[in-house]
N, C-alpha and C positions, 0 to 999 in steps of 0.2 A: 641243370645248373653248371655241371662240369663243362658242357659244351659252350655255354654262354661265357664262362670264365676263359676258356681257351680262345674264343673269338675276341674277347676284350684284350687279351694278351697279344694277339696277332695284329690288332689295330694300331696304327701308328699315331699314338697320342702326342708324341713330341712334334711331329710335323703339323698336327692339328693346332697345337698351341702357337707355333710359329705363324701359321696362316691367320689365326685370330689376331695376333699382333699386327700383321700386315693390314688386315681389315680395319682395325681401329685407327692405325696411322693413316691409311688411305682416306677413310671417311672424314677424319679430322682435317687433313690437309686440303681435301677437295672442298669441303664446306667453307673453309677459310678463303680459298682461292676464288670461289664464285661470288664472294662478297664485294668484289671490285666493281660490279655493276655492268660488266661487259655482257653478261647473259642474265637479264633480269627475269625472263620468263621460263628459264630452264633450271631445274634443280638437279645438278649432276651428282650430288651425294646420294639422292634417292635412286638414281639410275645405277650408280656404282653398287649400291646395296643389292639391287635387282640382279646385276651381273654376277655378284658374289653368290647369290642364291642359285643362279643358273650354274655357276662353276661348281658349287657343292653337289648339284645334281649330276654334273658330268663326272665328278670323282666317284660318286656312288655307282654309276653305271660302269665306269672303267674297272672298278674293284671287283666286279662280277666275273671278270675274265682273268686268267692267269697268263704268264709269260709265254707259254707254249702256244696259246691261242693267238697272242699278239704276233708271235713269230710267224705263224701261218698267214695272218692278215696283213703283214707289213707291206708286201708288194702291192696288194689291192689298195691299201690306204695311200701308198706312194703314187700309184697310178691315178687314183681319184684326185689327189692333190694336183698333179700335173695337168689333168684334164680340166680341172676347175680354173687353173691359171690361164690355160689356153682360151677357155670360154670367156674369161674376164677380158682378155685382149680383143676378142672378136665381138664382144657385146656392144650394142649401141649405147650412146651416151645417156639415154633415158634409163637404162638399167645400171650402167657403170659410168657415172659422170666423172669428169676430170676435176680433181681437187688439188690445188697447189701444183698444177701442171703434171699430175700423176694420175694414172688410171689404175688405182689399187683397191677399190672398194665396190661391192655390189650394193645397190640401193634397195632396201627392203621395206620401203614405205614407212608406216608408223613404228616398225621395229628398229628403224635406224639403218645402219650400214654394217657390213661384215667384210673383213679383209682376209681373203683366202691364204695369203702368204703366211699369216700367223699360225695357221694350222699346218701348212706345208713344212714348217720347221720341225714340227713334232713327227710328221710322217717321214721326213728325211732321216731323223735320228733312228727311227725304227728300221728303215731300209738299210742304212749304213751299218747298224748294229748287227742285223741279221747277216749281211754280207761278210762282215769280219768273222762272226762266229762260225758260219758255214765253211768259210775258206780254211780256217784253222782245223776244223774237223776233217776236212778232206786232204789237208796237207800237213800231216803230223811232223814230217821232216822238212824243216825250213831251209830255204836257200835264197840267194839274191833274186833269182828268177821268180820264185813263188811270191816273194815280197813285192817285187816290181809289178807282178800281175795283179796282186791285191790293190796296190796303190793306184794302178790305172783304172781298175773297176770302181774304186771309191771316187776317183776324179770324174769318171763318166756319169755316175749316179748324181753327184753334186752339181755337175755342169748344167744339167737339164733345167732344174728350177732357177739357177742363177741366170741363165739366158732369158728365161721367161720373165723373171722379176725385173731384170734390167730393162726390159722392153716397156715397163710401166711408166717411167723408170722409178725404182726404189732402191737407192744406194744403201740406206740404213739396213734394210732387211737383208740385202746381199751381203753386207759385212757380217751380219749375225750368222748367216749360213756358212760363210767362210770360217768363222770362229768355231762353229760346230764341227766342220770338216777337220779343222786343225786339231781340235781337242781329241777327236776320235782317232786321228792318225797317230797322235802321240801315245795312245794307250793300245793301239792295234797290234803292237809287236813287230811292226815293220822295221827293218834294219836302219840304223842311223846313217849307214852309208848311202841310203836313198834319201832319208828325211833331211839330213844336213845340207846337201847340195841344193835340193829343191827349195827349202825354206830360206837358205841364204840368197838364192836367186830371186825368190819372191820379195825378200826384204830390200834387195838392191833395186828391183823393179819399182817397188813402192817409193823408195827414196828418189829414184830417177823421175818418176811421175810428179812427185811433190816439187822437185827442182824445176821441172818444165812448167808446172802450174804457176810458180812464183816468178820465174825469170823468162820463160819462153812459152807463154800461154797460147800463142798463135799456132804452135805446132800441134798441140792437143786439139785445138778448135778445128784446124784444117784437116788433119789426118784421122783423128779418133772421134771427131764430132761430139766432143764433150760439151754439154750445155753450159752457158755462161754463168748460171747461178752457182754451179759447183766452184768456179773460181772465186766468186764473191764470198762464199763461205770460208774458203781458205784465207783470203785477204782479211776478212773480218776476224778470223781466229788469230792471225798474226798481229793485226793492229785494229782492234775493234773501234777505238775512238775515231779513227779516220773514216770509218764506214758506219758511223752511228745513225745516219739517216736511212739506211736500208738493211744490208746484210748483218751489220754489227749491232743493230738496235737491241735485239733480244739478249745478246751476250753482255752488252754494257749494262742493261737493266738488271740482268741476273747477278752480275758482279756487285752492283750497287746494293741489291737486296740482301745477298748473302753477307757482304761486308758490313752492312749496317746492323746486322743481327748480333754481331760481336759474339760474346761467350754464351749468354743465356737467352738471347733473343728479345724482341720487343713485346712478346706476349701474344696469346692466341687471339686472332682477329684484328691485330693491330698493324697489319701490313700497310706500308706507306708508298712503296715503289710499285708502280703499275707495270705488269708484264702481260701482254696479250697471250691468251691460251695457256695461262699458267697452271690450269688444272690438268694439263696433259704432259707434254714433254718437259716443262719447266716446273714441275711440282716440287722438286728438291729446292728450288730457289725460295719458294714460299716457306718451306720447312726451315731453311737456313735463316730467313729474315725473322720469323716469328719465334723460333725456338733456339736459334743461335748454333754455336759449335756443339753444345751439349745435345741438342735435338738431332742435328745431323749425324753426330757420332752414334747416337742410339739407333738411328735408321740403318747405318752401315753395320752396326753390331748385329742387328737382327738378320741382315743378309749374310753376315759371316756365320751365324748359327745355322742358317739354312744350308749354306754350302758345306759346312762341317757335317751336318746330318746327312746330306746327300752322299758325301764322300764315305761316311761310315756305312751307309746302306750299300754302296758299291763294293766295299771291302767285305761286308758280311755275307753277301749272297754267294752261293756256290755255282750259279749259272753264269758263264761268261757273257751271254746275251744280255742279262740284266745289268751286269757291270758296265757294258758298253752303253746301254740306255742311260744309266746314271751319269756316265762321263759326258754324254752328249748334252744332257739337261744342265749339268754343271757348267759346261762350256758356254751354252746359250745364256744362262742367267748371269754368269760372271761377266761376260762381254756386255750385256745390257746394262748392268750396274756401273761398270767402269766407264762405258761410253756416255751414259746419260749423266752421271754425276760429273764426269770429267768435262763434258761440254758446258756445264753450267758454271764451272770455275776456270775456264779457258785452258785446261790441260789438253783437251782434244777438240777438234773442229765440231761444229754443230751438225748433227744429223737427226732425222726424225725418228729417234728411238726412245720409247717410253721407259719409265722406271718400273720394273716388274712389280705387279701386285699393288702398286701405289698410284701410279698415273691413271687418270680416267681413260677408259676405253674397253668396250665390250669384247672385241676380237682379241686384243692383247691379253686381257684377263682370262678369257676362255681358253686361249692357247696355252697359257701358263698353268691353268687348272688342269688341262688335259695332260700336261707333262707331270704335274703332281699326282694325278690319278694313276699314272704308270708307276710312280714310286710307291704309292699306297698299295697297289696291286703286288708289287715285288715284296713288300713287307708282309702283306696279309697272306699270300699264298706260299711263301717259302719260309717254313718254320726252322729249318736246319741251317745254321750259319757256320761259316768257316772257322770262326774263333770261339764257338760256343763250347761249353763244357759237356 
């Protein structure tokens, strides 16, 4: 009985409650989105329930191992993820078909598809976290040289999946990986004398590319071979009404849906604005239309609770490796939420990034559940906390 009580105390019930809330929100929103008639023969809500059950199984398996075991496995998982991305690029179209001009999924027949890059994000978090932890253990006395060496190692580790994912091409996932890298750099202890110039240069480069995309697109097309649809997304973001027939169509419909929801929404199942694929990347538009500002605020509040809980977990653990894992997961989820919701309300350009735990998608949900499994493991196997009495 005492052992059972201790096990219950170590289990992360708060995170479980948060995931149950996401499950209810996701099923409600997807059920409503699929009523538009676009997919009359497919019940995405039942499929999402299935993937949540699979995700729960993933969490159960991940909890069996502690952080020391994940630390040992991190490079093997990273290598497995890289090899999988290489196989994806080399695979024939019968196994890895093109979808929306991107080769990002393996076709698994009746099981659907699987996107390796969703799991690569988690493997990258583990590899970067181990690299930072081991570096600090070996270099107790810090200097600009040691910090620069760590920064270069992290850049090299991150560059490999970025190059492979951009070959698909998948800009959205690449941006998520950059956000993971950025978040871990900020908590890695690297001197600001290195971080500030690098990030300032990166911001200037991004602003320069945006300027060229708007005013001198031929330079990017001729010298960097940037696909034309990337320019269409930027133009549609700036002026969606003028590109309503193609690249701006989803954004215009999303703004109409969310705007028409007003404060309390039109009610469950009463969507009037048709948005193609609304059960995936534009699920927040459905929530905004049917449940209004109140519903959207509740969804954002649940994400805030999740980020707060992950931050508290990062501060509670005494193992730096665990802290870095939590920081990577926080960076990944935060960017997903900002980008997905931002693109539905014209704050950010449209990219193919789903809303975590809510948008329909097996690979996305399993990847996020894998990340949550690591957090469960941290809470379950580490009973001694930094601020405990």
